[in-house]
Structures are given as C-alpha cells and as structure tokens.
N, C-alpha and C positions, 0 to 999 in steps of 0.2 A: 272425727276431729282431725283426720289428715295425717296424724303422726303414728298410727298404729301399724305395726308389721303386719302384712297380710298372712293369714294362715298361722304358721307357728315357727318359732326359732328357738327350739328347745335345748340348744347346746350350752347356754350360759345360765347361771344362777343369778337371779336378782334379789339379794338379800337371801332369805330362806326359800322363796318361791321360784318355782320354775317359770320361765316365760312360756306360757302355754298357748292355747288357741284363742285369739281374740274374737270377739263377737263379730265385728264387722268383717273381718277376714273370712270367718266361717260362713257367715251369710253369702258372702261373694262366691266362695267355692261351691257352697250348696246350689246356688243359682246357676252357676256354670254347668253342673251336672244335669240339673232340671232341664235347661235349655238344650244341651246336647242330646239328652235322651230323646227328645222329639225329632231330632234330625237324623238319627241312626235307625237302622233296622237290621234284622238278620244277625250275622255272625258279629258284625261290628257293634251292635247293640249289646250282645252278649259280653263282648270284651270290655265294653265300657261298663257293664254291671260288674265285672270282676274288678276294675279299677276302683269303683265306687266302694265296693265292700272292702277292699284292701286299705282304702283311705280310712273307713270307719274303724277297721281293726287297729290301724295305727294310733287312732285316738284312745282306744280301749287300753292299748300297751302303755301309753303315756299316762293314763290314770293309774294303772298298775305300779308304774315306776314311781309315780309321786305318792303312792300308797293313800290316795284319797278315795276312801270307800264310798263317801256320799256321792261324789262325782261319778265313780265308777258304775254305780247302781243306775244312775240316770242315763249315763252314756251307753250302758249295756242294753237298757230297754230301747233307746233310740235305734241302736246298731241292729238289734235282733229284729225289730219291726221293719227296717229297711230290707235285711236279708230275706225275710218271709215274703215281703212284696215282691222282690226281684225273682225269687223262685217261682212264684205264682205265674209269671209270664210264660205263655206257651213255649217260646222258644228256649226258655232257660230250664224247663223242667228236667231235662236229661243232660244238663250241663255240669259235668262233674267237677270242673274247677270252682264253680259257684257252691256247690254242696261241700266241697272240701273247706272252703273259706267259712261257710256257715257253721260247720262242725268245729272248726278251729276257734271260731268266736265263742261258741258255747263253752269249749274247754278252757279258753282264758279266763271267762267269767266264773270259772269254778264249778259249772254244771257238768260234772264228768259223765254222769249216766245219760244225760240228754245228748251230749257229744257223741257218745258211744252209738246211741240209737240213730243218730243222723248218719254217722260213718256207716253203720250196718245197713240202714236203708239204702243209701247210695251204692253200697257194694252189691246189695241184693238186685236192685233194679238195673245195674249196669249190664251191658252185654258181656257174655262171658269170653272176653277177648284175651284174658290173662296177661302175660308179659308183652303182648303185641300192642296194647293200647297205652300210649303215653299218660293220658289223664288218669286212667284207672291205676297204673304203676305209682303215679305221683300221689294219688289219694291214699292208697295203701300204705305207701312210705311214711306219709305224715302220721297216719293212724299208729302204725308200728312204732315210730319214733316217740310219739307222746306216751304211748303205753310203756315203751322201755324206760323212759325217764321216771315212771313210777316205781320201778324196781329198786329194791334197796341193795341187791347184789346179784351177781349173775348165777349164782347158784338156784336151780330149780327154774331157770328162765325157760328151759326147753318146753315146758308145759304152759308158758304164760300166754296171755291174749295176743301180744305182738307176734310170737311165733306162728299162732293160729291163723293171723291175718296174712302173713307172708306165704305160709304153706298154701293156704286157699288160693292165693293169688297165682302161684305157680302151677295149680292144678288146672286152671283155665275152665273149671266147671262152674255150676251155679253155687253161689256163696252161701254158707250157713253160718249164723252167728255163733260166737264162742260157747261151748258147753262145758267148759271147766277142765278139759284135757286136750292134748295133741298126740296122736298115734305116732310111735316112732317110725313105723314103716312110711307113713306120709312124709315125714321129715326127710328120711332118706330119698324118697322119690323126688321131693322138692329140690333138695340139694343138686341132684343130677339135672333137673330141669333148668335150673339157674345157671349151672356151669355151661351146659350146652348153649343156652341162650346168649350168654356173654361171649363165649367163643365165636359163635356165629356172627355177633355184631362186631367183633374186633376183626374177623378176617374179611368181611364183605368190604368192597371199596365204595365209598359214598360219593365219589367224584361226579358221577353222572347224575346223582340224585339231586332234583331241584329242592326237595324238602330238607335241606341240610340242618336247619335250626331245629326242626322237630326231631330229626335224627340224633342231634347232640343232646337234646333234653331226654329223649328216651334212653340214651345210653347212660346218662347220669343217673336217671331214676332207677335203671336196671342195677348199676353198680351199687346204688344206695340200698335197694332192697336185698340184694344178695350179700352184701358185707354185714348188714345189720342181722340178717339171718344167720350168717356163719358166726358172727360175734355172740349171739344169744345161744346158739346150739353147740358150737366148738370152744371158741374163745377169742380173745383180742388178737393173737398171732395169726389165726386163719384170716380175720378180717384184713389185718395189715398187708398180708400177702397178696390179697386180691387187688388192693389199692395199688401196690408196688407193680404188679403185673400189667393193669390198666394203664397206669402212667407211663410205664415203659413202652407200651404199644402206641400211646397217644402222641409221644414225644417224636419230634421229626426224625425219620430214619435217614440213613445216607442216600442221597439222591440217585448215585449211580446204581446202587443195589435195587432201588425202586424201579429204575428203567428196565433192569435185567429181569425182575421177577413180574414186571407189569403192575406193580403195587404203586398206590400213591395215597398213603393213609397216614398223615402225620399231623402235627401240631398246627401246620398251616391250614388244615381243614376244620379241625374241631378246637380252636383255642379255647373257647368258653367251656367246653366239656372238661378240658384238662384243669382249668381253674376251679370249676364246681367240684370235681372229683377230689382235688386238693383240700378244698374247704370241708367236704364231708369226712376226709381223712383226719384232719385236725380236730374237728368237732368231736369225732368218736373217741379220739385219744383223751380229749378233755373230759368227756363224760366218764370214761373209764377210770380216769384218775380220781374223779369225784367220788366213785363208788367202791373203789378198791385200791390197793397199795400197788404202785406202779412207778417206775423211774421217770423223771422229768426229761431226761436227754431225748428220747425219740420225738417228743412233742416240740422241744426246742429246735431240733434239727430240722424237722418238717416245716415249722414255721419260718425259720430263717431262709431255707431254700425257697419256699413258696414266695416270700416277700421280695427276695431278690428279682423274682420273675414277674410277680404282679405287685409292683409298689403302690398301687392305688386301691387295692382291695381293703375296705375298711374293716370288714369282719375279721380278716386275718390279723390287722394291726391291733384290734381290740383284744384278741386272744393273746397276742404277743405281749401287750401291756399288762394284761391280766396275770401272765406267768412271771413276767419280770417283776412285778410287786413282791413276789414271795422270795426273791432272791436279795440278799443284803449287798451285793456288789453292783454298782451302778455302771461301772466302766466298760464292762463287756456290751451292754445295751447302747451306751453312748457311741461306742466305736461303730457298732452295727448301724445305728441311725445316721451317723456321720457318712459311713460309706454308702448307704442307699440315697441319701440326699445328693451326694456328689454324681451319682450315676443315673438319676432320672429327673424329669421336669415336673413329676406329679408333685402336688401340694400336701398330699395326705402324709407323707413321712415327716414333713415339717410340723404339721398340726399334731400329729400323735407324739412326736418328740418333745413338743412343748407341754402337751398334756401329761406325758409320763413325768417330767420335771416338776410340773405342778403338783402332781399326786405326792411326789417325793418331798416336796417342800411343806405340804400340808401335814404329812406324816411327822416330819421333823418338828414342826411347830407344835403339834399335838403333844409330842413327848416333852418339849421343852416346857410347855405349859402345865403339864401334869401336877397337880398338888401344889402349885407354887403361887397361886393367886396372880397378881398383876405383875409380878417381877419380870415375866418373859418380855415385856415391851422394852426393857432396857438392853436385852440382848438379841437384836434381830438376826435372822439367819441370812446373812448377806450373800454368802457364796452362791446359794442356789438362785437368789433373786438376779444376781449379775449374770448367771448362766443363761436364764430365762429370757432376760433382756436381749442378750447376745443372740439367742436362738430367734427371737423375734425380728431383730434387725436384719439378720441374715435372710429370714424368710420373706420379709417385705421387699427385699432388694431383688429376689429372684423374679423371673419373668411373670410367672403366674401369680405369685404372691403380691405383686404390686396392685393387681386388679381384684384381689379377693376381699370383698367388704367384711366377711366373717373373721378373717385374720387381724384386720384393722381393728374391728370391734374388741376382739379378745385381747389385743395389745393395749388398747385404751383401758379396758376393763381391769387388766393386771396392774397398769400404772396407777390407776385410781386407788 
C-alpha cells in the first residue's frame, strides 16, 4: 500500500493496539536475511545467524509484552524452527553465542526445562576454557541470571542451580549438570578463582592488545559472574563492593601517575566496559529490591551518577523512570532531567522526560476518573499538559530533535 512503516515502530499506542510488525515490512526483512545468508561464509555467516536470531527473539519479546498468547505460540514455533536450522549448519554447531540465544528463546517461551537442557548441552560440549573464554562466560552468566530470577529470596541460594553453574565455570573442568546441591568447599575454591581472575584482568595493561573489544566484553562477563556469585553466596554488600572496586579501576587515573608507573589503564581504553558494569550494578540493585527489603537511596545515587556520564543509555533511563514512579515528589526528577538536557546533545533525556510526565498525567487522570463516571471531562488536568507541550517545544528546537521523526510523531500524537 506504500504507507506501512517498515518493520515495527512499537513505541506508540494506537488505540489499544501496539503498532507491531507489519506484514510487508516483515517480508522485506526476511528477504534481506535470506539474500545476505547466501553471500556470507565462515565467521561472518555465524555473526549474521546471531543477528537473525536476536531479531526473532525481539518479536517474541514483543508478543510477551502485548500479552498475545495466540500470536506468541505461532511466533515461538517460527523462531524455534529457525534457531534449530541455524544450529544444524556445520559452522554453527560449536557457536556458543547461538546456543545461548536458542536457550534464551526457550526460556522466554516458558519452556524452562528445555532451556536448561540446551544450556547444559552447550556447557558440556564447550571446551573447558573456564573464565578465559568470553563466549562461555557470557553463556554461563545468562544461565545463572535467569536461574537467579526464579529465586524468591536469597536464603538458601548457596545451593541453587545458579551457584552450581558459576562454580563449575570457575573450576575450568568438564561441566556436570546440576545434581541438587553445591559443596561448600567448591564454593570457597570458586571464590578464590574469581578473585584472582579479576585482579589479573585489572592489573594487565591492554594498550598493546589489538583485541580490545573482546577484552572489554570478557571483563564485563567476568565482573557479572563474580558479582552474581558473591551476591548469591555472601550478600548484596559483597557484590556492590566488587562493582565499586572495578569502577574505580576503570575510571581514568591521573595521567602523570600513569607515566611514572608505566600504566595506561583507564576509561579512555574501556569506556564500554565501564558503562556495561554500571548497568550490571543498577540491575542487580533493582532485582535485590524486588525480592527483599532494601533502601532506595543506593539505587537512586547509582542511577543519577551513571546517567550524568551516559545520558544516551536507554536501559538506565528506563530504570530511572521506573523508580521515580514510586516517589510522590516530581520536582527532584524534573530538576535532574533539566540538568541533563542542558549538559548534553543526546535526545534520550528529552524523550524520557516527556515519557515520565505522560505517565504522571495518566496516573493523575486515572485518579480523577475513579468512580465518578464522566465528570472528569469537565476538570481536565491542564498543568501537566502545558508542561508536556513545553517539553516537546524545547525538544524539537534542539539540534537533534528537529530531525527526529519519532519526536514529531509523539508530539502530534499527544496533541491529537
């Protein structure tokens, strides 16, 4: 028809329905993957397989968010079929990133036991490289994170499947599936192994290393595994301590001191690692608050510090908005948004500031409407409306905002 948006634009609600994947856009994307698949070989083909499966998983996540069970079932069948076909290719049989995505797909579809079998198979067939293999670390970390999310509290977590996976990873020996318990002597050995591995990573100078991206990823996976291990076996404070030590090491040190000591290990080398570690930190605090009683202040402080440094990180903004909804005072958040928008050219702070106000407006209207029938239409909530319009006006006047179709669409949508 010529007017359908290609792929999906799932940020806005149209009536009650999410704008999802259009048929024509979906066909176009599938055709692109099929054509590209014939042009690549070897490692590039494996990387393309990972992208394709990630795209399929994004559609499954969309169905989960829309709570559309019928669509989820159909999408799940298609995605699983693709995953199995990709894994059958000779180049992909030992590709741990693909195994990880396939297991995650099964987990999202609610097939927890099948997902565990896939994770266990991948860990059993992988070479016993332990903490030295970035792919193996990444796989074990996801497995342990998903298992940890099933725990209702941290009591008794020491003998959980998550701890078993992380302990086995540190042993660097052949993997054995979970048998129902974890020996405390193995936990102690694993803790020492993690500690030494992290220290070695933070001491070595990666300047001369050409594989810097791989190094950064490996450092993040290692920190993720170690902190989750400490969280489940000791507690939240032990995990936060590792985050603090790692962040302090990754932040740029004094240049003169570096020259004296021959060190050159700072944020200029691993900026992505520091951002990813910050994200792990805030996610763990959020999870801990969900399953136990813990003050909000540490999470608020961690998020505000992180957002000043990474104003375009969407995951951090989502977490920030999520915790701000719980507080009844909007002024602190507004001041923070105002400060960040002044100090950066990123559009994300504007978009999330608008979203936060729209959520507040919806909440206010829901309260005004409660049990009163149609009276609410005579007393509209004008203060927030004016504030949102002002935010839109400022945002579209900024250099990046002028050229952002999403922002204009949101503005039109709001005015309608």
